[in-house]
PLY file of the C-alpha trace (Angstrom):
ply
format ascii 1.0
element vertex 285
property float x
property float y
property float z
element edge 284
property int vertex1
property int vertex2
end_header
-5.70 -7.00 -11.30
-2.88 -5.05 -12.01
-1.49 -5.35 -8.22
2.32 -3.84 -8.19
4.02 -1.52 -6.14
5.42 1.71 -7.06
8.46 3.52 -5.13
8.38 7.35 -5.55
10.78 9.99 -6.50
10.44 12.73 -3.80
12.87 16.39 -4.50
13.06 16.94 -0.51
15.82 18.83 -1.20
13.74 20.90 -3.25
11.09 21.00 -0.50
14.49 22.01 2.48
13.20 18.82 3.94
15.32 16.09 5.11
15.16 12.85 2.91
16.65 10.82 5.53
14.05 8.25 6.79
11.44 9.53 3.99
9.92 7.82 1.37
6.64 6.81 -0.21
5.14 3.91 -2.32
2.20 3.81 -4.38
-0.12 0.25 -4.22
-2.21 -0.09 -7.33
-5.49 -2.73 -7.20
-7.07 -1.96 -11.15
-9.21 -4.18 -12.43
-7.67 -5.67 -15.95
-9.27 -4.09 -18.90
-11.60 -6.48 -20.89
-13.87 -5.13 -24.16
-16.13 -7.74 -22.30
-17.58 -5.13 -20.39
-18.97 -1.53 -21.99
-17.89 0.83 -19.28
-14.76 2.59 -18.76
-12.83 5.40 -18.11
-13.80 5.27 -14.84
-13.16 7.39 -11.48
-10.04 5.88 -9.13
-9.43 7.25 -5.72
-6.49 7.43 -3.71
-5.89 5.96 -0.35
-4.06 7.42 3.02
-4.30 5.48 5.74
-4.08 6.64 8.97
-2.31 6.12 12.20
-1.38 8.94 14.28
1.46 10.54 11.77
3.52 8.36 14.29
2.03 4.68 11.61
-0.01 3.26 8.73
-3.18 1.28 9.75
-3.51 -2.18 7.74
-7.16 -1.51 8.81
-6.96 1.41 6.16
-5.31 0.58 3.84
-5.66 -2.87 1.54
-9.08 -3.71 2.92
-10.11 0.16 1.90
-8.74 -0.70 -1.93
-10.79 -3.90 -2.04
-13.81 -2.80 -1.38
-13.41 -0.03 -3.80
-12.47 -1.97 -6.34
-15.44 -4.58 -5.50
-17.11 -1.31 -6.59
-15.66 -1.03 -10.06
-13.49 1.21 -8.82
-9.17 1.57 -9.12
-8.01 2.19 -5.88
-4.22 3.25 -5.23
-2.58 3.15 -1.79
-0.97 5.17 -0.68
2.13 4.63 2.02
3.82 7.94 3.24
6.51 9.72 5.61
5.31 9.55 8.97
6.86 9.54 12.31
8.65 13.08 13.02
8.41 14.15 9.02
8.04 17.88 8.98
4.60 19.19 6.96
5.12 19.67 4.28
6.46 15.76 4.02
3.71 13.41 3.38
2.08 16.24 1.43
4.18 16.23 -1.29
4.44 12.17 -1.54
0.84 12.51 -1.94
0.67 15.06 -4.63
3.54 12.89 -6.74
1.05 10.54 -6.13
-1.59 11.84 -7.43
0.38 13.01 -10.83
1.22 9.44 -11.29
-2.10 8.05 -11.07
-2.55 10.67 -13.53
0.49 10.35 -15.59
-0.77 6.47 -15.93
-4.96 6.95 -16.19
-5.12 5.84 -20.19
-2.69 2.54 -19.17
-5.30 2.05 -16.29
-8.42 3.53 -18.44
-8.84 5.56 -15.35
-11.13 8.95 -15.71
-8.21 11.50 -15.58
-10.29 13.74 -13.47
-12.55 11.39 -11.82
-9.24 10.89 -9.34
-10.51 11.67 -5.15
-8.74 11.32 -2.53
-9.65 9.36 0.13
-8.59 9.54 3.93
-8.70 8.44 7.30
-8.24 9.52 10.34
-4.61 11.40 10.13
-4.30 10.06 6.83
-7.62 12.16 6.50
-5.46 15.13 7.72
-3.12 14.26 5.11
-6.54 13.91 1.93
-7.55 17.38 3.34
-4.10 18.83 2.86
-3.70 17.77 -0.74
-7.67 19.35 -0.81
-6.62 22.49 0.13
-2.77 23.04 -0.86
-2.33 21.01 -4.16
-2.09 25.01 -5.86
0.26 26.54 -3.76
4.36 26.86 -4.52
5.23 25.08 -1.70
3.92 21.62 -2.97
4.43 22.98 -7.45
7.50 23.99 -7.11
9.60 21.23 -5.11
7.82 18.78 -7.45
8.06 20.67 -11.16
3.92 20.45 -11.25
0.94 22.70 -12.65
-2.51 20.75 -11.92
-1.40 17.25 -12.71
-1.87 16.46 -9.06
-4.91 18.37 -8.54
-7.86 16.18 -6.68
-10.66 15.77 -7.83
-12.91 15.48 -5.17
-11.99 14.08 -1.46
-13.41 11.51 0.87
-13.11 12.42 4.25
-13.18 9.69 6.48
-13.05 10.30 10.02
-10.52 13.09 9.71
-8.36 14.86 11.71
-8.57 18.56 11.06
-7.80 21.57 13.45
-5.15 22.57 15.67
-6.22 24.45 19.20
-8.28 22.14 21.61
-10.53 20.28 19.86
-7.33 18.65 17.79
-6.05 15.06 18.45
-2.56 16.86 19.27
-0.03 13.52 18.26
-1.59 13.51 14.82
-0.61 17.72 15.09
2.75 17.14 17.19
4.37 14.21 15.00
4.01 16.51 12.05
4.99 19.53 12.72
7.59 17.29 14.81
6.10 19.90 18.15
8.26 22.93 17.16
5.64 24.91 15.10
5.74 28.44 14.35
2.23 30.47 13.50
2.48 29.95 10.04
2.93 25.99 9.64
0.08 25.98 12.53
-1.90 27.97 10.11
-1.21 26.12 7.28
-2.32 22.47 8.71
-5.59 24.56 10.48
-7.23 22.77 7.24
-10.84 24.53 7.35
-8.30 28.08 7.73
-7.68 26.90 3.49
-10.50 26.19 1.73
-11.97 28.34 -0.37
-13.04 28.15 -4.16
-9.94 26.24 -5.34
-11.19 22.92 -2.81
-12.50 19.94 -4.48
-15.77 18.57 -4.02
-15.53 16.47 -0.57
-17.29 13.49 0.93
-16.95 13.46 5.06
-18.51 10.53 7.67
-17.63 10.79 11.43
-19.26 9.76 14.58
-20.37 11.62 17.54
-19.28 10.35 19.67
-15.92 9.79 18.72
-13.46 10.13 21.47
-10.46 10.77 19.55
-10.74 13.15 17.53
-13.18 15.11 18.27
-16.68 14.98 15.22
-16.30 18.93 15.22
-13.24 18.26 12.61
-15.67 17.14 10.24
-18.11 19.97 10.99
-15.67 22.66 10.48
-14.47 21.79 7.53
-17.85 21.48 6.28
-18.51 24.72 7.73
-15.87 25.99 5.48
-16.58 24.07 2.89
-19.81 25.50 2.58
-19.07 29.12 3.32
-16.80 28.45 -0.23
-19.55 27.76 -1.87
-18.17 24.03 -2.19
-20.59 20.74 -2.99
-19.93 18.93 -0.54
-22.09 15.55 2.03
-21.97 14.78 4.89
-22.85 12.25 6.84
-22.17 12.29 10.86
-23.62 8.44 12.74
-24.61 8.85 16.61
-22.12 5.42 17.47
-19.49 4.03 16.44
-16.19 5.58 17.66
-12.87 5.95 16.22
-10.93 4.09 13.67
-13.74 1.72 11.81
-12.35 2.01 9.13
-15.07 -0.36 6.82
-17.27 -1.08 9.99
-17.96 -4.81 9.49
-16.02 -7.92 9.51
-12.89 -7.16 7.45
-11.62 -4.23 9.37
-13.04 -4.77 12.91
-10.18 -5.37 15.37
-12.94 -5.42 18.17
-16.81 -5.83 18.08
-17.08 -1.95 19.05
-16.15 -1.70 15.70
-19.05 -3.62 13.65
-20.83 -0.68 13.78
-23.49 -1.75 10.76
-25.18 2.09 10.30
-21.58 3.44 10.23
-21.11 0.55 7.41
-23.30 2.86 5.09
-20.32 5.12 4.36
-18.86 3.41 1.82
-22.27 3.03 -0.95
-23.04 6.21 -0.10
-19.98 7.06 -0.69
-19.66 5.10 -4.16
-22.96 6.26 -5.12
-21.36 10.06 -4.47
-18.81 9.65 -6.28
-20.29 8.01 -9.12
-22.56 10.67 -9.24
-20.29 13.08 -9.74
-17.57 11.52 -12.46
-20.13 8.61 -14.06
-17.39 5.99 -16.07
-18.32 6.49 -19.73
-20.06 4.31 -22.18
-18.37 5.13 -25.80
-18.01 1.92 -27.34
-15.91 -1.71 -26.21
-12.35 -0.15 -27.20
-10.16 1.92 -25.24
0 1
1 2
2 3
3 4
4 5
5 6
6 7
7 8
8 9
9 10
10 11
11 12
12 13
13 14
14 15
15 16
16 17
17 18
18 19
19 20
20 21
21 22
22 23
23 24
24 25
25 26
26 27
27 28
28 29
29 30
30 31
31 32
32 33
33 34
34 35
35 36
36 37
37 38
38 39
39 40
40 41
41 42
42 43
43 44
44 45
45 46
46 47
47 48
48 49
49 50
50 51
51 52
52 53
53 54
54 55
55 56
56 57
57 58
58 59
59 60
60 61
61 62
62 63
63 64
64 65
65 66
66 67
67 68
68 69
69 70
70 71
71 72
72 73
73 74
74 75
75 76
76 77
77 78
78 79
79 80
80 81
81 82
82 83
83 84
84 85
85 86
86 87
87 88
88 89
89 90
90 91
91 92
92 93
93 94
94 95
95 96
96 97
97 98
98 99
99 100
100 101
101 102
102 103
103 104
104 105
105 106
106 107
107 108
108 109
109 110
110 111
111 112
112 113
113 114
114 115
115 116
116 117
117 118
118 119
119 120
120 121
121 122
122 123
123 124
124 125
125 126
126 127
127 128
128 129
129 130
130 131
131 132
132 133
133 134
134 135
135 136
136 137
137 138
138 139
139 140
140 141
141 142
142 143
143 144
144 145
145 146
146 147
147 148
148 149
149 150
150 151
151 152
152 153
153 154
154 155
155 156
156 157
157 158
158 159
159 160
160 161
161 162
162 163
163 164
164 165
165 166
166 167
167 168
168 169
169 170
170 171
171 172
172 173
173 174
174 175
175 176
176 177
177 178
178 179
179 180
180 181
181 182
182 183
183 184
184 185
185 186
186 187
187 188
188 189
189 190
190 191
191 192
192 193
193 194
194 195
195 196
196 197
197 198
198 199
199 200
200 201
201 202
202 203
203 204
204 205
205 206
206 207
207 208
208 209
209 210
210 211
211 212
212 213
213 214
214 215
215 216
216 217
217 218
218 219
219 220
220 221
221 222
222 223
223 224
224 225
225 226
226 227
227 228
228 229
229 230
230 231
231 232
232 233
233 234
234 235
235 236
236 237
237 238
238 239
239 240
240 241
241 242
242 243
243 244
244 245
245 246
246 247
247 248
248 249
249 250
250 251
251 252
252 253
253 254
254 255
255 256
256 257
257 258
258 259
259 260
260 261
261 262
262 263
263 264
264 265
265 266
266 267
267 268
268 269
269 270
270 271
271 272
272 273
273 274
274 275
275 276
276 277
277 278
278 279
279 280
280 281
281 282
282 283
283 284
């Protein structure tokens, strides 16, 4: 396995953002190339852990990457800036991470047109932000990118999506530094930003989520449907919030052992592989 940590260089000042306390890294979990394996150019996934834009959850980081890796999908964990880092600080970091993965796709035997962004809770908000804002000038111009950072798909796990009464207030307050203009609030209300440019998306949520209401996923799915963007939506009856893999690997309490909800991973893997099947064109790169 190719395992390494890469520090991402982000020109925060070009976006009018403070570099103080900011910084992002990308950790790779990539299978070593082998000529004995006939399937190559596999899809890949960029993982954004949750934590309310206050911290980064270890339960939604390496364990998730290893689970995807076990399914033959190269995975990358983004550790992005949190705690009073103004929007779009983390979004620029996610865009830079996506561009970095695509730039090394041949080296890592990744399909450059099959890279998904996956996020959990507030990390789901970051992942969804990349899905809806990747083509906006406030992202492309500071980074000097055109489409190198465009995600090909999204996997959103109990994501923070909206603002207002159904929001996870802590996430929204942290990303806006509690001083949001009407324009900023509109930009971080992600169901309003869905359009024809938004990639296909897989979503899952628990109906009894008391932290991030299930309406967050329902609103995003509704916006995708209105824009005629392909999507899959799975709502589980029980499980609450923050399940990660919903099994013994990531559970902190017995309530986080939810065998039914744990089915989200094989469903997401199947969805991703069907959209971006690995190539079988020979045993050489």
